[in-house]
C-alpha positions as CSV (number, residue, x, y, z in Angstrom):
1,M,-7.8,-8.4,30.7
2,K,-8.8,-6.4,27.6
3,T,-10.6,-8.3,24.9
4,H,-10.3,-7.7,21.2
5,H,-13.4,-7.8,19.0
6,I,-13.5,-10.2,16.0
7,D,-16.3,-9.9,13.4
8,R,-17.4,-13.5,12.9
9,E,-19.9,-12.4,10.3
10,S,-17.2,-11.0,8.1
11,P,-16.0,-13.0,5.0
12,V,-12.5,-12.3,6.2
13,P,-11.2,-15.4,8.1
14,V,-11.0,-15.1,11.9
15,Y,-7.3,-16.0,12.0
16,F,-6.5,-13.3,9.4
17,Q,-8.5,-10.7,11.5
18,V,-6.5,-11.7,14.5
19,A,-3.2,-11.5,12.6
20,E,-4.0,-8.0,11.4
21,D,-5.0,-6.8,14.8
22,M,-1.8,-8.1,16.3
23,K,0.2,-6.3,13.6
24,N,-1.5,-3.1,14.7
25,R,-0.7,-3.8,18.4
26,I,2.9,-4.4,17.5
27,S,3.1,-1.2,15.5
28,N,1.6,0.7,18.4
29,G,4.3,-0.5,20.7
30,E,2.2,-2.8,22.9
31,W,5.0,-5.4,22.8
32,K,8.7,-4.4,22.7
33,I,10.9,-5.1,19.7
34,N,13.1,-8.1,20.4
35,G,10.8,-8.8,23.3
36,P,8.3,-11.7,23.8
37,L,4.8,-11.7,22.5
38,A,1.9,-12.4,25.0
39,S,1.5,-16.1,25.7
40,E,-0.8,-18.3,23.6
41,S,-3.1,-18.7,26.6
42,E,-3.4,-14.9,27.1
43,L,-4.0,-14.3,23.3
44,I,-6.7,-17.1,23.2
45,Q,-8.5,-15.4,26.1
46,Q,-8.2,-11.9,24.6
47,Y,-9.6,-12.9,21.2
48,G,-12.0,-15.7,22.3
49,I,-10.6,-18.1,19.7
50,S,-9.3,-21.7,19.7
51,R,-5.6,-22.6,19.9
52,V,-5.8,-23.8,16.3
53,T,-7.0,-20.4,15.1
54,L,-4.4,-18.6,17.1
55,R,-1.6,-20.7,15.6
56,Q,-2.9,-19.9,12.1
57,A,-2.7,-16.2,13.0
58,L,0.8,-16.6,14.4
59,A,1.9,-18.5,11.3
60,E,0.8,-15.4,9.3
61,L,3.0,-13.1,11.4
62,E,5.9,-15.6,11.1
63,K,5.5,-15.8,7.3
64,D,5.8,-12.0,7.1
65,D,8.9,-12.2,9.4
66,I,7.2,-10.1,12.1
67,I,7.7,-12.7,14.8
68,K,10.1,-15.6,15.4
69,R,8.5,-18.7,16.9
70,S,10.4,-21.4,18.9
71,R,8.9,-24.6,20.2
72,G,7.9,-24.4,23.9
73,K,8.8,-20.6,24.1
74,R,7.0,-17.3,23.5
75,S,7.2,-15.8,20.1
76,I,9.7,-12.9,19.8
77,I,9.0,-9.6,17.9
78,N,11.5,-9.1,15.1
79,K,13.3,-5.8,14.9
80,N,13.3,-5.4,11.1
81,P,10.4,-7.4,9.6
82,K,10.3,-7.9,5.8
83,Q,7.8,-5.8,3.9
84,F,5.4,-8.0,2.0
85,I,2.7,-5.5,1.3
86,H,3.0,-3.8,-2.1
87,E,1.7,-0.3,-2.6
88,L,-0.1,-0.3,-6.0
89,K,-0.5,2.7,-8.2
90,Y,-3.8,2.2,-10.1
91,S,-5.0,4.6,-12.7
92,L,-8.8,4.7,-12.9
93,V,-8.5,6.3,-16.4
94,N,-6.5,3.7,-18.3
95,G,-6.9,0.7,-15.9
96,R,-3.1,0.2,-15.5
97,Y,-1.6,-1.3,-12.4
98,E,2.0,-0.4,-11.5
99,T,4.4,-0.8,-8.6
100,D,7.6,0.9,-7.9
101,S,10.8,0.0,-9.8
102,Q,12.0,-2.3,-7.0
103,H,8.9,-4.5,-7.4
104,P,8.3,-4.9,-11.1
105,M,4.9,-6.3,-12.2
106,Y,3.9,-8.0,-15.4
107,A,1.0,-10.1,-16.7
108,E,0.8,-13.5,-18.3
109,I,-2.0,-14.2,-20.8
110,L,-3.6,-17.6,-19.8
111,E,-6.6,-17.5,-22.1
112,L,-7.7,-15.4,-25.1
113,K,-10.8,-16.5,-27.1
114,I,-14.1,-15.5,-28.7
115,I,-17.3,-16.1,-26.6
116,P,-20.1,-16.3,-29.2
117,Q,-22.9,-16.2,-26.6
118,P,-21.7,-14.3,-23.5
119,Y,-23.4,-14.6,-20.1
120,D,-26.3,-12.3,-19.7
121,F,-24.5,-10.1,-17.1
122,I,-21.6,-9.6,-19.6
123,S,-24.0,-8.7,-22.5
124,E,-25.8,-6.2,-20.3
125,A,-22.6,-4.6,-19.0
126,L,-21.2,-4.3,-22.5
127,E,-24.6,-3.3,-23.9
128,L,-24.3,-6.0,-26.6
129,S,-27.2,-6.8,-28.9
130,E,-28.6,-10.3,-29.3
131,G,-26.1,-12.4,-31.2
132,Q,-23.1,-10.1,-30.6
133,A,-20.0,-11.9,-29.5
134,A,-17.4,-10.9,-26.9
135,I,-13.6,-11.4,-26.5
136,Y,-12.6,-13.1,-23.3
137,F,-9.1,-13.1,-21.8
138,K,-7.7,-14.2,-18.5
139,R,-4.4,-12.9,-17.1
140,L,-2.2,-13.8,-14.2
141,F,-0.4,-10.8,-12.6
142,Y,3.1,-11.2,-11.1
143,C,5.0,-9.0,-8.7
144,D,8.6,-9.8,-7.7
145,N,8.0,-12.9,-10.0
146,K,5.3,-14.2,-7.6
147,P,1.6,-14.4,-8.6
148,I,-0.4,-11.6,-7.0
149,A,-3.7,-11.4,-8.9
150,I,-6.0,-13.0,-11.5
151,G,-7.8,-10.9,-14.0
152,R,-10.8,-11.8,-16.3
153,S,-12.0,-9.4,-18.9
154,W,-14.6,-9.2,-21.7
155,L,-14.6,-6.9,-24.7
156,P,-17.1,-6.4,-27.5
157,Q,-15.7,-8.3,-30.5
158,D,-16.7,-5.7,-33.0
159,L,-14.5,-3.1,-31.3
160,V,-11.4,-5.3,-31.2
161,P,-11.5,-7.4,-34.4
162,G,-8.8,-10.0,-34.6
163,L,-7.6,-9.6,-31.0
164,E,-8.1,-13.4,-30.4
165,K,-5.6,-14.1,-33.3
166,D,-3.2,-11.2,-33.0
167,G,-2.9,-11.1,-29.2
168,F,-1.7,-8.1,-27.2
169,I,1.1,-5.6,-27.9
170,N,3.7,-6.3,-25.2
171,N,1.0,-8.2,-23.2
172,S,-0.6,-4.8,-22.6
173,L,-4.3,-4.2,-23.1
174,T,-3.9,-0.4,-22.7
175,Q,-1.2,-0.3,-25.4
176,T,-3.1,-2.6,-27.7
177,I,-6.3,-0.6,-27.4
178,S,-4.5,2.7,-28.1
179,E,-2.0,1.8,-30.8
180,R,-3.9,-0.9,-32.8
181,Y,-7.5,0.0,-32.4
182,H,-7.1,3.8,-31.7
183,L,-9.8,3.7,-29.0
184,N,-9.8,6.3,-26.2
185,I,-10.9,5.2,-22.7
186,V,-12.2,8.2,-20.7
187,Q,-14.0,6.5,-17.7
188,V,-13.6,3.5,-15.5
189,D,-16.1,2.6,-12.8
190,D,-14.9,0.2,-10.1
191,I,-16.4,-1.7,-7.2
192,L,-14.2,-3.2,-4.5
193,E,-15.3,-6.3,-2.5
194,T,-13.7,-8.8,-0.1
195,V,-14.1,-12.3,-1.4
196,R,-12.6,-15.8,-1.2
197,A,-10.9,-17.4,-4.2
198,S,-12.1,-20.6,-5.8
199,V,-9.9,-23.7,-5.4
200,S,-8.5,-23.4,-8.9
201,D,-7.7,-19.7,-8.5
202,S,-6.0,-20.4,-5.1
203,Q,-3.8,-22.9,-6.8
204,L,-2.8,-20.5,-9.6
205,L,-1.9,-17.9,-6.9
206,N,-0.2,-20.4,-4.7
207,A,-2.3,-19.3,-1.8
208,A,-4.3,-21.0,0.9
209,Y,-8.0,-21.5,0.0
210,D,-9.3,-19.2,2.7
211,T,-6.9,-16.3,2.0
212,P,-8.9,-13.1,1.7
213,M,-9.0,-11.6,-1.8
214,I,-9.7,-8.0,-2.9
215,L,-12.0,-8.2,-5.9
216,I,-12.2,-5.2,-8.2
217,K,-15.1,-5.2,-10.7
218,G,-14.5,-2.7,-13.4
219,L,-16.3,-1.3,-16.4
220,S,-14.5,1.1,-18.8
221,R,-16.1,3.4,-21.3
222,L,-14.9,5.1,-24.5
223,D,-15.2,8.8,-25.3
224,N,-18.4,8.1,-27.2
225,G,-20.0,6.5,-24.1
226,R,-19.8,2.9,-25.3
227,P,-18.6,0.2,-22.8
228,L,-15.3,-1.3,-23.8
229,E,-14.1,-3.6,-21.0
230,C,-15.9,-5.5,-18.2
231,S,-13.4,-6.9,-15.8
232,N,-13.0,-8.9,-12.6
233,T,-9.6,-8.8,-11.0
234,M,-8.8,-10.6,-7.7
235,W,-5.8,-9.5,-5.7
236,L,-4.2,-11.4,-2.8
237,G,-5.5,-9.5,0.2
238,D,-2.4,-10.0,2.3
239,R,0.0,-8.8,-0.5
240,V,-1.5,-5.5,-1.8
241,R,-2.9,-2.3,-0.4
242,F,-5.1,0.3,-2.2
243,S,-5.5,3.8,-1.0
244,L,-8.3,6.1,-2.2
245,S,-8.4,9.9,-2.3
246,F,-11.1,12.4,-3.4
247,S,-10.6,15.7,-5.1
248,K,-13.3,18.3,-6.0
249,N,-13.8,18.9,-9.7
250,G,-16.3,21.6,-10.2
251,E,-19.3,20.7,-8.2
252,R,-18.4,17.0,-7.9
253,F,-15.8,15.0,-6.1
254,K,-13.6,12.8,-8.2
255,M,-12.0,9.6,-6.7
256,Q,-8.4,8.7,-7.4
257,S,-6.7,5.5,-6.5
258,T,-3.0,5.1,-5.8
């Protein structure tokens, strides 16, 4: 019987790796639509996991309507599973996140305040001098009226005076930066990591504690080279998908994310 490799050193939970591999096997036609899935005993042997872990994986597939489970019977592959993965369009230039018109996305501002003494890593990223303050804000992103991401950002206070009092135009940082402060962002550098959310963030996102998250660490710069925003945005790993492409610009390759 063929075995399927699980990376036990990965920060991604084992049950989630199993669920993703089973999705691929279903997509590749290994099991027939409207037909039965392999038995729990077979799957436990194939993946080398416990029955508890397998049932967590099956619960993920059932949640996405990929399979139908019945007590005492094999799971059945559904013909038309619901689509829970949202394709996000993300502009590296202006830092905006968008989905298609059928899946509207918006952000709720949870915190907005001055940080008189930012953490060292924030001061270094924003190139702040000693004694310079930062503006901190925290946002909860929604898609289809369900929480999908948590964003935390820091800005140099001198570049956005009064932001903590006046707030955002239409809850949009991009619109506020452009229309109120007349600043021009020309570069955003991002780092993507797989992490796990804290207990408090999991509660905000209405997600299980061990749900894998996609963390995007970003740093945007203005046309004069000065850093404007240092950000950390955590996305529910089982709800979004990012695709990356590269195009040659002169002698260098430029990355785009959609």
